[in-house]
N, C-alpha and C positions, 0 to 999 in steps of 0.2 A: 504494500500500500504506500509506503514511503517513496519508493522509486516512481510509482505512477503519479504521485503528486508532484514530484520534481519534474517529470516529463511534461505534465500539463502546464506548469509554471514556465518552463523553457519554451514550449510551443506558444504560450500566450505572450511572452515577452518578445518573440520574433514575429508572430503572425499578426498581432494587433497593430503594431507600428506600421507594418507593410500595408495593411488594409487602410489605415488612416492616411498614409502618404498617397496611395492610389486614389482614394476618395477626394483628396485635396487637388490632385492633378487632373482628375476626370473633367471638370468644367473647362479647364484650360485646353485640354486636348479636343473636346467637343467643339469649343469655340473656333479653334484653328481649323478643324475639318470643315466647319460650317462656312467660314470665310473663304476657304479654298474652293469649296463647292460653288459658292455664290459667284466668285470671280471667274471660275471656269465656265459658268453658264451665262456670263455677261458678254455683251458684244465687245469686240476689240474696236476701239475708237481712235481716230487720228484727227487732231484738231490743231489749228494754228494758235499759237500762244506766245506770250512774252514772259520772260523770267522776271519776277518782281522782287523776290527775296531769296536768300540762302541762309541756312543756319546749320551749326554743328552742335550736337549734344555730346558732352564728354562725361562718361560715367567712370568714376574712380572707386575701386574697392580693393581692399587688401594690397595696396601698392600697385595694382594693375589698372590700366585705363583702356577704355574702349570708346571709340568715337562713332556716332551715328550721324549721317548727313541727310539734310532735308532741303528740298527746293520747292518754292511756291510758284506756280504757274498761273497766269491770268489769260483766260480765253477772250476772244473778241467781244463776247457778251458781257464781260466784266466779272464773270464767275471766277473765283480763285480756288485752286486745289493744291494741297501740299502732298508731295510724295517723298518717300525715303529713297535715296539714290546711293550708288557706290561712291567711294572716295575718289576713284578715277573720274567718274562723271562729274562729281562735285567740283573737282579741280579744273575741269576743262570747259566749264560754262561760267558766264558772268551775268550779274544782274543787268537787265536791259536786252540780253540776247533774245532774238526772235527765231521761231522755228516751228516744227511740227512735233507735238507731244502725242505719243501712242501709249494707251493704257487700256486695261481690261478690268472693270470694276474698280477695286481699290489697289490693283496691282500696276505698278509702273513698269513700262516695257522699254521705251526709249525716248530720246529727244534728239531730233535732227535739226541742227541750226541752219538758218538761212545765211548764206555768206554774201 
């Protein structure tokens, strides 16, 4: 009986935290799948735009840093949309650049500058 009790405690100390972590991650996973599905079912659009702002968000934790880059595009209608872009794209464009933005739902695809 003593060994059975120790086994149950051991199982509970491993099994319960794993279940709790999975339950905490489940909404994040479901949201990601939902956004991906919505984007995949959205039409791919290409619209003429002007770049109105750029910004970088630097996240520092435990001595490490990670930078996320964002660009705000303004369509001819005046509507503005912000997309996350790669560091390479961020560095190659400037505020005021004009060109064609291609996106699908909330997914940034490309920006082709008019020269």
